[in-house]
N, C-alpha and C positions, 0 to 999 in steps of 0.2 A: 455366665457367658451371655445369656439372654439380656441381662441388665446392660451390657455394653453393646451388643449386636442390634437390639431393637432401636435405640436412639440413632445409631449409625445408619441403619436402613431407612428410618424415617427422614433423616437429614438428606440422605442420598436421593430419596424419592422427591423431596421438596426441591432440591437442586435441579433434578431432571425436569421438573415442571417449569422452572423459570429459565432453564437453559436457552430456549429460543428467544428470550427477551434480552437479557443483559450482556452475555458475551459478544454477540454481533454488534450491539450498540457500543460497547466499550472499544472494540476494535475499530469501528467506524470513526468514533470520536478521536481516538488517539491518532489514527492515520490522517484524519482530516486536519488535526492540529499541526502535525509534522509537515504535511505537504502544503498546507495553507501558509505556514510560517516560511517555508522555503520559497514559495511563489511570491510572497510579499517581499522577502529580502531581494529577490531578483527584480521585482517591479520597481523598487526604489533604489536599486543598486546599479552598478555598471556592468555591461555585457562583457563577461570574461570567456565566453564561448569561442571567440575568435582565436584564442591561444590553445585550444584543445584539438587534438586529432581524434575526431569521432570515427568509429568503425563504419565500414560500408554497410548499408546504403545511406546511413545518416550523414556521412561526409559529403553527400551530393547536395545537401541543403545549405543555403547561405547561413552563416553564423547568426545573423540578425533574425532570420526566420526561425531558426532553431530556438533562439533565446525567447522570442515571443511565444512560440508553441509551448515551450516548457513553462513559462510564466502562467499562461492561461489554462493549460491543462492542470497545473498544480492548484491554481486559485479556484477555478470552476469545479474541479474534481473534489477539492476540500469541502466546498459548500454542498455538493451532491452527496458526498459520503456522510456528512453530518446529518443531512435530512433523510438519507437512505433512499435517494431517487437515482435510477439508472446505475445502481451499485455495481452490477457485474460489468457494465461497459466501462465505468471509471476505474474499477479495480484492475481490469485488463489494461486499460490505457496507462494507468500509473505504474503498473508492473513493467510495461514496455519502456516507459520513461526511465524507470529505475535500472533496468538492464542496460540501457544506453549509458546511463550515468556510471554504472559499474565499469562498463567497457571503456568509457572515455576518460574517467577521472579516478575511479577507486581501485581498479585492477592493477596488479603489479606491473611495473614497466618491463621487467625481464625476470624470468624465473626458469630454472633448469630442472628443479626437483620438486616433488610434492612438499617437502619440508620448506622450501623457499616460498612456494605458493601459500602455504598455511601461515607464513609470517605476516601476510596481508590481512589475515582474519583478526582485525582489531578495529577499534572505533576511530582512532586518530593516528595519522602518520606523523608523529611528533619528530621522529629522527630524520625524516626526509630521505630515507634510505632506498626509496624506489620500490619497496615491497607492497605499497598500496595500503588501503584501509576499507575493505569491502564488507566488514561485519554488519554495520548498521543497515546499509541498503539490502543486504541479504536477509536480515531479520524482517525488514518491511515486505520483501517478496513473500516470505513464509506467512506473515500476518495477513496478507491479501488473499491467500488461498481459500480460507473458509468463506470469505465474502464472495469470491469468484464462483466457487462451487455450490455453496448453500444459500447465497443471497444475503440480503440486508437484515433479515430477521423480522420478527413481528412488530417491533417498534420502528417502523419505517414507512416512508411514503410509497415505496415499492409494494409493500404488503397492502396498503390502503387502496392503491390504484388497482392491483390485481383483484382485490375483493369487490371493488365497484364494477370492474369489467365482468366478473363472474355473475354478479347480481343483474347487471344490464343484459347479459346473454340469456339468463334464465327468464327474465321478464319479457324479452323480445324474441325468445327462441321458439 
């Protein structure tokens, strides 16, 4: 039993040592790619927001303003996530943007039962049946949670800035 348990425990200890490094970086880079790609597609594409009924209070904004807001939050947020700067701010901002996207685009048009609502838990609404496709944006929301609560991790500009601020306070305190 020790022959199996000892290497397992050693591997687990090593993984715990690198846990603050790679998982937050991987999440940041994946989310940066996804939101950067989406922002770029909007930047070079046509504004289709005018055809969407956004929920209150987002329906109070003109569609062109909402379009520009989405573009620039996705593009700037992607760069910030990749670098790990203002990670909590951009995580929260992109989470709000994602919730608005779910409510305006991905949520089922109508549903009466939980079973009907769950039919929208899919990546693509291929059938156009009105049950939506909120699986991927919901996954993004869950992926943002560790970044929002725990921050960008050690391989980030957030960590570097915090370390420099601490050093500055200690030297001038």
